[in-house]
ROKOL-869945 format. One record per atom (N, C-alpha, C, O): residue number from 0; residue in three letters; x negated, z negated, y; atom name. Coordinates in nm, 3 decimals, padded with zeros to 5 digits. Each point is the difference from the previous one (the first is absolute). Example, Ala and Ser with C-alpha at 12.3 -4.5 7.8 and 13.67 -1.06 7.14 Angstrom:
2
{0 ALA {-01.319 -00.780 -00.569} N};
{0 ALA {00.089 00.000 00.119} CA};
{0 ALA {-00.090 00.000 00.120} C};
{0 ALA {-00.104 -00.066 -00.002} O};
{1 SER {00.139 00.138 00.107} N};
{1 SER {-00.082 -00.006 00.119} CA};
{1 SER {00.077 -00.073 00.109} C};
{1 SER {-00.051 -00.017 00.111} O};
This chain:
73
{0 MET {-00.928 00.731 00.676} N};
{0 MET {-00.038 00.035 -00.135} CA};
{0 MET {00.086 00.116 -00.045} C};
{0 MET {00.112 00.016 00.047} O};
{1 SER {-00.163 00.064 -00.138} N};
{1 SER {00.075 00.114 -00.050} CA};
{1 SER {-00.037 00.026 -00.145} C};
{1 SER {-00.099 -00.053 -00.050} O};
{2 ASP {00.181 00.134 -00.016} N};
{2 ASP {-00.028 00.038 -00.138} CA};
{2 ASP {00.036 00.147 -00.019} C};
{2 ASP {00.050 00.064 00.092} O};
{3 ASP {-00.075 -00.013 -00.210} N};
{3 ASP {00.032 00.140 -00.029} CA};
{3 ASP {00.103 00.010 -00.111} C};
{3 ASP {00.000 00.096 -00.078} O};
{4 GLY {00.088 -00.194 00.069} N};
{4 GLY {00.105 -00.003 -00.101} CA};
{4 GLY {00.108 00.101 00.029} C};
{4 GLY {-00.019 00.092 00.079} O};
{5 PRO {00.134 -00.108 -00.143} N};
{5 PRO {00.107 00.098 00.012} CA};
{5 PRO {00.074 -00.001 00.133} C};
{5 PRO {00.082 00.088 00.024} O};
{6 GLY {-00.109 -00.185 00.062} N};
{6 GLY {00.071 -00.009 00.127} CA};
{6 GLY {00.128 -00.080 -00.015} C};
{6 GLY {00.036 -00.041 -00.110} O};
{7 VAL {00.031 00.018 00.221} N};
{7 VAL {00.123 -00.080 00.002} CA};
{7 VAL {00.105 00.078 00.077} C};
{7 VAL {-00.020 00.033 00.116} O};
{8 PRO {00.134 -00.004 -00.181} N};
{8 PRO {00.107 00.069 00.072} CA};
{8 PRO {00.049 -00.085 00.118} C};
{8 PRO {-00.001 -00.122 -00.009} O};
{9 PRO {00.044 00.185 00.117} N};
{9 PRO {00.045 -00.074 00.118} CA};
{9 PRO {00.109 -00.104 -00.029} C};
{9 PRO {00.001 -00.106 00.062} O};
{10 ASP {00.090 00.135 -00.154} N};
{10 ASP {00.108 -00.094 -00.028} CA};
{10 ASP {-00.045 -00.121 -00.082} C};
{10 ASP {00.079 -00.091 -00.024} O};
{11 CYS {-00.205 00.088 -00.017} N};
{11 CYS {-00.051 -00.112 -00.079} CA};
{11 CYS {-00.104 -00.083 00.074} C};
{11 CYS {-00.064 -00.087 -00.060} O};
{12 ARG {00.046 00.111 00.188} N};
{12 ARG {-00.108 -00.064 00.075} CA};
{12 ARG {00.011 -00.152 00.004} C};
{12 ARG {-00.103 -00.067 -00.008} O};
{13 GLU {00.221 00.011 00.021} N};
{13 GLU {00.013 -00.146 00.000} CA};
{13 GLU {00.003 -00.055 -00.142} C};
{13 GLU {-00.041 -00.114 -00.023} O};
{14 ARG {00.088 00.192 -00.070} N};
{14 ARG {00.011 -00.045 -00.139} CA};
{14 ARG {-00.136 -00.033 -00.061} C};
{14 ARG {-00.007 -00.088 -00.087} O};
{15 VAL {-00.100 00.154 00.129} N};
{15 VAL {-00.131 -00.025 -00.059} CA};
{15 VAL {-00.050 -00.141 00.030} C};
{15 VAL {-00.092 -00.048 -00.066} O};
{16 PHE {00.150 -00.019 00.165} N};
{16 PHE {-00.040 -00.136 00.035} CA};
{16 PHE {00.084 -00.107 -00.069} C};
{16 PHE {-00.027 -00.119 00.015} O};
{17 GLU {00.129 00.160 -00.091} N};
{17 GLU {00.083 -00.096 -00.072} CA};
{17 GLU {-00.075 -00.046 -00.125} C};
{17 GLU {-00.060 00.081 -00.070} O};
{18 PRO {00.065 -00.213 00.041} N};
{18 PRO {-00.072 -00.050 -00.118} CA};
{18 PRO {00.056 00.059 -00.130} C};
{18 PRO {00.121 00.013 -00.016} O};
{19 PHE {-00.211 00.021 -00.074} N};
{19 PHE {00.032 00.052 -00.133} CA};
{19 PHE {00.074 00.133 00.002} C};
{19 PHE {00.072 00.031 -00.095} O};
{20 ARG {-00.088 00.047 00.201} N};
{20 ARG {00.063 00.132 00.009} CA};
{20 ARG {-00.109 00.106 -00.007} C};
{20 ARG {-00.103 -00.012 00.066} O};
{21 THR {00.125 00.113 -00.145} N};
{21 THR {-00.089 00.113 -00.008} CA};
{21 THR {00.083 00.126 00.019} C};
{21 THR {00.121 -00.002 -00.021} O};
{22 LEU {-00.185 00.111 00.059} N};
{22 LEU {00.073 00.124 00.021} CA};
{22 LEU {00.017 00.080 -00.128} C};
{22 LEU {00.084 00.089 -00.008} O};
{23 ARG {-00.164 -00.123 -00.092} N};
{23 ARG {00.012 00.067 -00.130} CA};
{23 ARG {00.034 -00.104 -00.106} C};
{23 ARG {-00.026 -00.118 00.020} O};
{24 PRO {00.085 00.161 -00.133} N};
{24 PRO {00.033 -00.094 -00.107} CA};
{24 PRO {-00.124 -00.073 -00.051} C};
{24 PRO {-00.111 00.053 00.004} O};
{25 ARG {00.129 -00.173 -00.051} N};
{25 ARG {-00.111 -00.085 -00.047} CA};
{25 ARG {-00.079 00.063 -00.115} C};
{25 ARG {-00.120 -00.024 -00.012} O};
{26 ASP {00.185 00.103 -00.070} N};
{26 ASP {-00.072 00.062 -00.112} CA};
{26 ASP {-00.088 00.116 00.044} C};
{26 ASP {-00.079 00.051 -00.080} O};
{27 GLU {00.091 -00.008 00.206} N};
{27 GLU {-00.084 00.106 00.053} CA};
{27 GLU {-00.113 -00.053 00.088} C};
{27 GLU {-00.089 00.076 00.039} O};
{28 ARG {00.091 -00.203 -00.006} N};
{28 ARG {-00.095 -00.055 00.096} CA};
{28 ARG {-00.040 -00.140 -00.039} C};
{28 ARG {00.083 -00.081 -00.044} O};
{29 GLU {-00.211 00.051 00.060} N};
{29 GLU {-00.047 -00.136 -00.021} CA};
{29 GLU {00.017 -00.078 00.129} C};
{29 GLU {00.001 00.059 00.108} O};
{30 GLY {00.012 -00.188 -00.118} N};
{30 GLY {00.012 -00.085 00.117} CA};
{30 GLY {00.136 -00.066 00.007} C};
{30 GLY {00.098 00.049 -00.057} O};
{31 ALA {-00.094 -00.160 00.128} N};
{31 ALA {00.122 -00.079 00.009} CA};
{31 ALA {00.084 00.035 00.123} C};
{31 ALA {00.116 -00.039 00.008} O};
{32 GLY {-00.174 00.110 00.087} N};
{32 GLY {00.074 00.032 00.121} CA};
{32 GLY {00.006 -00.117 00.097} C};
{32 GLY {00.098 -00.014 00.073} O};
{33 ILE {-00.200 -00.068 -00.072} N};
{33 ILE {00.000 -00.118 00.086} CA};
{33 ILE {-00.107 00.006 00.109} C};
{33 ILE {00.009 -00.073 00.098} O};
{34 GLY {-00.109 00.158 -00.112} N};
{34 GLY {-00.115 00.003 00.091} CA};
{34 GLY {00.035 00.024 00.145} C};
{34 GLY {-00.045 -00.076 00.087} O};
{35 LEU {00.123 00.178 -00.056} N};
{35 LEU {00.035 00.029 00.139} CA};
{35 LEU {00.090 -00.107 00.058} C};
{35 LEU {-00.007 -00.030 00.120} O};
{36 SER {00.091 -00.029 -00.203} N};
{36 SER {00.086 -00.108 00.046} CA};
{36 SER {-00.082 -00.121 00.043} C};
{36 SER {00.026 -00.059 00.105} O};
{37 ILE {-00.125 00.022 -00.185} N};
{37 ILE {-00.088 -00.112 00.033} CA};
{37 ILE {-00.080 00.030 00.127} C};
{37 ILE {-00.011 -00.085 00.088} O};
{38 ALA {-00.044 00.205 -00.080} N};
{38 ALA {-00.079 00.037 00.118} CA};
{38 ALA {00.084 -00.009 00.127} C};
{38 ALA {-00.046 -00.052 00.102} O};
{39 LYS {00.168 00.103 -00.107} N};
{39 LYS {00.086 -00.002 00.119} CA};
{39 LYS {00.034 -00.143 00.038} C};
{39 LYS {-00.003 -00.034 00.119} O};
{40 LYS {00.035 -00.050 -00.215} N};
{40 LYS {00.032 -00.141 00.029} CA};
{40 LYS {-00.119 -00.071 00.064} C};
{40 LYS {00.018 -00.076 00.096} O};
{41 LEU {-00.137 00.099 -00.146} N};
{41 LEU {-00.118 -00.066 00.055} CA};
{41 LEU {-00.029 00.046 00.142} C};
{41 LEU {-00.032 -00.082 00.087} O};
{42 VAL {00.042 00.211 -00.062} N};
{42 VAL {-00.024 00.052 00.134} CA};
{42 VAL {00.105 -00.053 00.097} C};
{42 VAL {-00.033 -00.039 00.112} O};
{43 GLU {00.159 00.037 -00.153} N};
{43 GLU {00.106 -00.050 00.086} CA};
{43 GLU {-00.010 -00.150 00.023} C};
{43 GLU {00.040 -00.050 00.105} O};
{44 LEU {-00.095 -00.022 -00.201} N};
{44 LEU {-00.016 -00.145 00.011} CA};
{44 LEU {-00.086 -00.039 00.121} C};
{44 LEU {00.022 -00.104 00.062} O};
{45 VAL {-00.119 00.188 -00.029} N};
{45 VAL {-00.088 -00.029 00.114} CA};
{45 VAL {00.044 00.076 00.127} C};
{45 VAL {-00.072 00.002 00.099} O};
{46 GLY {00.189 00.060 -00.104} N};
{46 GLY {00.052 00.068 00.118} CA};
{46 GLY {-00.033 00.147 00.010} C};
{46 GLY {00.018 00.060 00.106} O};
{47 GLY {-00.065 -00.001 -00.213} N};
{47 GLY {-00.033 00.142 00.000} CA};
{47 GLY {00.111 00.085 -00.058} C};
{47 GLY {00.107 -00.050 -00.034} O};
{48 THR {-00.134 00.179 00.024} N};
{48 THR {00.095 00.094 -00.060} CA};
{48 THR {-00.074 00.090 -00.098} C};
{48 THR {-00.117 00.031 00.019} O};
{49 LEU {00.186 00.009 -00.122} N};
{49 LEU {-00.051 00.095 -00.099} CA};
{49 LEU {00.109 00.103 -00.021} C};
{49 LEU {00.114 -00.035 -00.029} O};
{50 GLU {-00.149 00.161 00.042} N};
{50 GLU {00.100 00.105 -00.017} CA};
{50 GLU {-00.058 00.120 -00.071} C};
{50 GLU {-00.122 00.021 -00.004} O};
{51 LEU {00.211 00.057 -00.051} N};
{51 LEU {-00.037 00.122 -00.070} CA};
{51 LEU {00.003 00.115 00.098} C};
{51 LEU {00.101 00.023 00.067} O};
{52 GLU {-00.209 00.050 -00.059} N};
{52 GLU {-00.009 00.119 00.084} CA};
{52 GLU {-00.026 00.119 -00.091} C};
{52 GLU {-00.108 00.059 00.003} O};
{53 SER {00.207 -00.025 -00.083} N};
{53 SER {-00.017 00.103 -00.101} CA};
{53 SER {00.021 00.139 00.059} C};
{53 SER {00.078 00.017 00.094} O};
{54 PRO {-00.147 00.083 -00.149} N};
{54 PRO {00.024 00.138 00.043} CA};
{54 PRO {00.134 00.051 -00.053} C};
{54 PRO {00.082 -00.078 -00.049} O};
{55 LEU {-00.060 00.206 00.060} N};
{55 LEU {00.126 00.060 -00.047} CA};
{55 LEU {00.027 -00.034 -00.146} C};
{55 LEU {-00.092 -00.028 -00.077} O};
{56 ALA {00.218 00.032 00.040} N};
{56 ALA {00.042 -00.041 -00.134} CA};
{56 ALA {-00.072 00.076 -00.111} C};
{56 ALA {-00.026 -00.057 -00.106} O};
{57 ASP {-00.006 00.185 00.127} N};
{57 ASP {-00.064 00.078 -00.106} CA};
{57 ASP {-00.153 -00.006 00.006} C};
{57 ASP {-00.067 00.058 -00.085} O};
{58 ALA {00.013 -00.128 00.183} N};
{58 ALA {-00.146 -00.012 00.012} CA};
{58 ALA {-00.050 -00.113 -00.089} C};
{58 ALA {00.074 -00.094 -00.032} O};
{59 ARG {-00.199 00.104 -00.008} N};
{59 ARG {-00.058 -00.105 -00.083} CA};
{59 ARG {-00.061 -00.108 00.088} C};
{59 ARG {-00.044 00.026 00.111} O};
{60 GLY {00.044 -00.145 -00.164} N};
{60 GLY {-00.066 -00.111 00.068} CA};
{60 GLY {00.092 -00.075 00.096} C};
{60 GLY {00.108 00.047 00.036} O};
{61 ALA {-00.155 -00.162 00.002} N};
{61 ALA {00.071 -00.084 00.096} CA};
{61 ALA {-00.102 -00.074 00.084} C};
{61 ALA {-00.111 -00.030 -00.045} O};
{62 ARG {00.148 00.003 00.167} N};
{62 ARG {-00.086 -00.077 00.090} CA};
{62 ARG {00.078 -00.123 00.044} C};
{62 ARG {00.117 00.008 00.040} O};
{63 PHE {-00.183 -00.122 -00.048} N};
{63 PHE {00.058 -00.126 00.042} CA};
{63 PHE {-00.078 -00.050 00.121} C};
{63 PHE {-00.123 -00.001 00.000} O};
{64 GLY {00.195 -00.040 00.102} N};
{64 GLY {-00.062 -00.053 00.119} CA};
{64 GLY {00.041 -00.144 00.020} C};
{64 GLY {00.110 -00.041 -00.036} O};
{65 PHE {-00.200 -00.037 00.094} N};
{65 PHE {00.037 -00.138 00.030} CA};
{65 PHE {-00.056 -00.041 00.135} C};
{65 PHE {-00.102 00.052 00.046} O};
{66 ALA {00.170 -00.145 00.016} N};
{66 ALA {-00.044 -00.059 00.126} CA};
{66 ALA {-00.020 -00.149 -00.027} C};
{66 ALA {00.083 -00.065 -00.064} O};
{67 TRP {-00.193 00.014 00.112} N};
{67 TRP {-00.038 -00.140 -00.023} CA};
{67 TRP {-00.019 -00.065 00.136} C};
{67 TRP {-00.066 00.058 00.086} O};
{68 PRO {00.123 -00.175 -00.064} N};
{68 PRO {-00.017 -00.064 00.131} CA};
{68 PRO {-00.146 -00.039 00.025} C};
{68 PRO {-00.073 -00.030 -00.094} O};
{69 LEU {00.032 00.030 00.220} N};
{69 LEU {-00.135 -00.039 00.034} CA};
{69 LEU {-00.027 -00.146 -00.030} C};
{69 LEU {-00.109 -00.037 -00.043} O};
{70 ALA {00.209 -00.046 00.064} N};
{70 ALA {-00.012 -00.143 -00.029} CA};
{70 ALA {00.116 -00.043 -00.088} C};
{70 ALA {00.116 00.028 00.032} O};
{71 VAL {-00.145 -00.093 -00.141} N};
{71 VAL {00.102 -00.050 -00.090} CA};
{71 VAL {00.037 -00.141 00.045} C};
{71 VAL {-00.086 -00.087 00.009} O};
{72 VAL {00.214 00.067 00.018} N};
{72 VAL {00.046 -00.131 00.047} CA};
{72 VAL {00.046 -00.084 -00.115} C};
{72 VAL {00.042 -00.114 00.020} O};
């Protein structure tokens, strides 16, 4: 999945998965900062991975990739 938002600087790639963390102040952005954290936990719960594959820091947008096991145990 991908979007055309402001992008994610390289030093913030893991931070976007922390619950209730956003890259901009709360008064500049709507949302609780929990969505990516929940998605990552759910994917990892079944043995998959979710990671940020963002372009360069000054580029717009971000791409998220995930791997899902063929069989959930």
